[in-house]
N, C-alpha and C positions, 0 to 999 in steps of 0.2 A: 368360235370361228367367225370371222367376218364374212358377210355375203360377198361373193366374188362374181360379178356379172360377166367378165370376159373369160372365165375358166370353163373348161369342159371336162367332166369326169366320164370316162368310158367304162362300161361294165360288161364283162363277158361271163355269163353264167347260164347253164342249160336249164336251171330251175326258174320257171316263169314267176313263181311267187317271190323268190329271192330277188329277182331283177326288179319287180314292181316295188318291193319293200325298200330297196336301196334307192330307187328313183324318188320315192316319196320322202325318204329321209333327207336326201341331198337337196331336194326342192325346198324342204322346210328350213334349211339354213342358207338359202339363196344361191345354191349351186345348180348349174345345168348339167344334166346327165343324159347320156345316150347308152341304151342297153342293147346287147346283142346275144342271141341264143347260141351262136357258134363262132369260133375263131375266124372261119372263112368269111362270115359277114363283116366282121371288124376289119380284116385285112384288105377288103375291097374298098373300105372307107378312106377317102382322102382326108388326111388330118389338116386342120387349119394352123395358122401361125400363132394362135393364142396359146396361153398356158393350158396344159392338160395333163392328166394322169390316167392310168389304167388300173381298174380293179379286176383282177383276173382269177377265176376259179382254176385250181390246179388240175382237177379231174374233169375233163370234157370229152364228149364223144368224138372219136376220130383224130383229135389233136390235143395233146395235153397242154396245160398252161406253160410248162417249161419249154415245150416245143414252140409255142407262140413267142415266148421271150427270145428264144434262139433265132427264130425267123426274123423278128424285128431288128435284132442286132446285126444279122447278116445283110439286111437291106438298108442299114444305116439309119433306122428310125430310133431316135433317142426320146423315150418317154418313160417317166418314172412308173414303176409297177408295184402294186400292192397285191400280194397273193392271198387268196382265201381258200380254205379247204376244210373238209370234215374228216380228212384222213391224213393229217399232217404227220410227218416224222422228221427226226433231226437231220438225217442225210439230205432229204428233200429241201429242208429249210436252208441248210448250209449251201447247197448248190444254187438255190434261187438267190440268196443274198450275195454270194460270190459273183454272180452274173449281174449284180447291180440293183436287185429288188430293194425297195424302200422298207417294206415290212412284210410280215407273214402272219396272218390271223387265222386261228383255228375256230371253226364253227362249233358251237354258237359263240359269237363275240358280241361285246357291248357296242351299242351304236356309237358311243363316244370314242371307243378305241378306233373304229373305222374313220370317224371324222378327224381324229387327231392324225391318223396315218395319211389321210388325204391332204390335210393342211400341210404336213411335212413334205409330201410329194410335190404339191403345187409350188411351195416355196423353193424347193430344189429345182424345179422346172424353170421358174422365173429367173433364178440365179444363173442357170446354165444358158438360157436364152440371152441374158444380158451379157454374159461373158463371150458368147459366140458373136453377138452384135459388135461388141467392143473390138474383138479380134479382127473381124472383117473390116471395120473402119480403119483400124491401125494398119492392116495390110494394104488397104487402098491408099492411105497416105504415103506409105513407104514406096508404093509403085510410082508415085509422082516424082520421086527423087531421081536426078540424073546419076549416071555411073560415078562421076566425080563426087557428087553430094553423098552418095552411099559410102564412098571411101572416106570422106571427111567424117561422116557419122561414126564409122567404125573406129577412127582415131580419137574422136571425141569421147566415146564411151570407154575407151581404154585409159582415159585420164590425161590425155595430151592437152597442152595449152595451145592457143592459136599460133604462137610463135613456133612451137615445135611441129605443129601440123604443116605450117608453111615450109619449114626446113625439110620435112619428110616428103612433101609433094614437089619441092623445088619451085615454089611460087612465092610471090611477095606476101607479106603479112596481111596487107589490105585485101588481096584476092582470097586468102584463106579465111579472113573475117567475113567476107561476102558469102562464101560457101557455107560457113558456119551459120550465118544468119538465115540463109535459105533453108538449111536443114531444120533449124529450130522452128521456123515459121511454118514450113510444110508439114512437119510432124506435130505441130501444136504443143511443143514442149517449152516449158518455162526455164528449165535448167538442164545441164548435162546429166544430173542425177535422174531427173524425170525421163530424159532420153534413154538412159541406161535401163530403166525399168521397162520402157517400151521395147527396147532391143531384146530383153529377156523374154517378153511375151511373144515377140516375133522369132525367138530362138536364133538370134544373130550372135555371132561371136565377135569379140572386140579385136581390133587389129593391133598387135603388139609390135 
């Protein structure tokens, strides 16, 4: 695993020895870790914008790991979770994985298994953050289009040529060409095909 200065690994485990051991292990590979003895402590922590993941014990006093996972989903916090437990069973594993857990490790587990799971979780987190950033930028670009330009974009992604767009809108071909150019410029698209991919990400339907 490559050292990752900007990543944070959160650990929730009521066993102080386990928390300390995991922090030492993660520090040895260049990862910063924050450990919590209870879910309540972690839930009060404001998460940063950097990549992060959560190593979460399933059996905790007062609030189970699955309860923590459910609470995070309810409040819209998207963080990859790696569950650890000394009492794992198949139904619990299935429930955790269905809710989006990256991995489920049964104590005692090998250090490398934990590091591999954390690496996978951080890679997933980076990918998700990049996708969210791209989606936000795309949405912001789309918001700069006028009503007519959005109409032209819909016709473009449906496969219409400029001449056909002009006929549909009842404008001159030159006017339609200007609108087309504005759409391509504002959306940073190099071709109608690329514009179509953007429309898919924006969940726009083409105008037939």
